[in-house]
C-alpha positions as MATLAB code, in Angstrom:
seq = 'XXXXXXXXXXXXXXXXXXXXXXXXXXXXXXXXXXXXXXXXXXXXXXXXXXXXXXXXXXXXXXXXXXXXXXXXXXXXXXXXXXXXXXXXXXXXXXXXXXXXXXXXXXXXXXXXX';
ca = [
    -107.267 -116.978   65.677;
    -107.092 -113.478   67.077;
    -108.851 -110.551   65.454;
    -105.418 -109.027   64.653;
    -104.547 -112.126   62.629;
    -107.865 -111.784   60.805;
    -107.107 -108.167   59.979;
    -103.691 -108.966   58.551;
    -105.140 -111.764   56.410;
    -107.963 -109.652   55.041;
    -108.021 -107.945   51.699;
    -107.917 -104.160   51.827;
    -111.279 -102.514   51.164;
    -111.084  -99.723   48.632;
    -113.455  -96.923   49.606;
    -115.966  -96.017   46.945;
    -116.236  -92.279   46.441;
    -119.437  -90.795   47.820;
    -120.628  -87.260   47.098;
    -120.484  -84.936   50.069;
    -124.040  -84.150   51.155;
    -125.196  -80.589   50.606;
    -127.079  -80.461   53.898;
    -125.232  -82.020   56.854;
    -128.186  -81.338   59.191;
    -130.461  -83.517   57.034;
    -127.815  -86.249   56.902;
    -127.616  -86.254   60.692;
    -131.423  -86.548   60.974;
    -131.756  -89.383   58.456;
    -128.548  -91.375   59.016;
    -126.378  -92.793   61.804;
    -122.558  -92.612   61.726;
    -120.321  -95.642   62.407;
    -116.512  -95.558   62.505;
    -113.995  -98.331   62.014;
    -111.693 -100.149   59.670;
    -113.488 -101.325   56.505;
    -113.168 -104.819   55.016;
    -114.899 -106.590   52.149;
    -117.099 -109.490   53.104;
    -115.423 -112.439   51.402;
    -118.587 -114.203   50.265;
    -120.855 -111.207   49.521;
    -119.565 -108.146   47.669;
    -122.749 -106.183   48.467;
    -121.828 -106.026   52.175;
    -119.115 -104.255   54.157;
    -117.573 -105.191   57.489;
    -116.527 -102.331   59.749;
    -114.163 -103.345   62.574;
    -114.729 -100.933   65.427;
    -111.327 -100.992   67.195;
    -108.962 -103.102   65.103;
    -106.004 -103.137   67.535;
    -108.062 -104.007   70.612;
    -108.043 -107.533   72.007;
    -111.772 -107.177   72.748;
    -113.282 -105.743   69.570;
    -116.409 -106.249   67.492;
    -117.503 -105.525   63.972;
    -120.527 -104.219   62.110;
    -121.921 -105.561   58.851;
    -123.956 -103.347   56.513;
    -125.356 -103.506   52.992;
    -123.367 -101.091   50.842;
    -126.606  -99.750   49.317;
    -127.594  -98.444   52.786;
    -124.455  -96.278   53.012;
    -124.997  -92.750   51.736;
    -121.710  -91.101   52.636;
    -118.207  -92.154   53.735;
    -115.470  -90.022   55.258;
    -111.816  -90.947   55.590;
    -110.474  -90.659   59.132;
    -106.825  -90.597   60.248;
    -105.159  -94.010   59.882;
    -104.230  -95.989   62.985;
    -100.643  -97.136   63.460;
     -99.769 -100.308   65.334;
     -96.809 -100.520   67.742;
     -94.982 -102.555   65.062;
     -95.432  -99.748   62.515;
     -98.290 -101.128   60.388;
    -101.201  -98.874   59.486;
    -104.906  -99.547   59.180;
    -107.350  -97.357   57.256;
    -110.194  -95.883   59.300;
    -113.440  -94.428   57.929;
    -116.777  -93.060   59.125;
    -119.823  -94.231   57.201;
    -123.317  -92.763   57.335;
    -125.968  -95.491   57.237;
    -129.649  -94.804   56.542;
    -131.847  -95.051   59.623;
    -134.081  -98.145   59.764;
    -131.548 -100.157   57.703;
    -130.668 -103.627   58.936;
    -127.140 -104.015   60.296;
    -125.387 -106.744   62.236;
    -123.126 -106.200   65.248;
    -120.935 -109.229   65.930;
    -118.773 -109.977   68.961;
    -116.309 -112.775   68.141;
    -115.225 -114.857   71.154;
    -113.247 -117.981   72.008;
    -115.402 -120.937   72.989;
    -114.123 -122.504   76.190;
    -115.317 -124.009   79.452;
    -115.582 -121.590   82.293;
    -113.903 -122.628   85.487;
    -115.205 -121.586   88.890;
    -116.341 -118.018   89.196;
];
């Protein structure tokens, strides 16, 4: 299963409204920004998956607790060559929060190098 197939099969993640921070400089000191296409985690509604480059054949995704996200910004949508669109966002995650970065791959034998 390719990551593109996974994206098409996923449920759209509705972005919860976050208040714009009054002091952007403080936000930048206390948080780290991550950008990607958001998805709900199917078995845990308190977590979000953020797919870094959804149309790439070599992509990865982040997983964060939603309580660690202080602010979310909508970014321009991406359009696929076939005309489909994918929502993109930037989230600001509190520093020292636990996140997961996952690189899906196909398991196979390697032939000679």
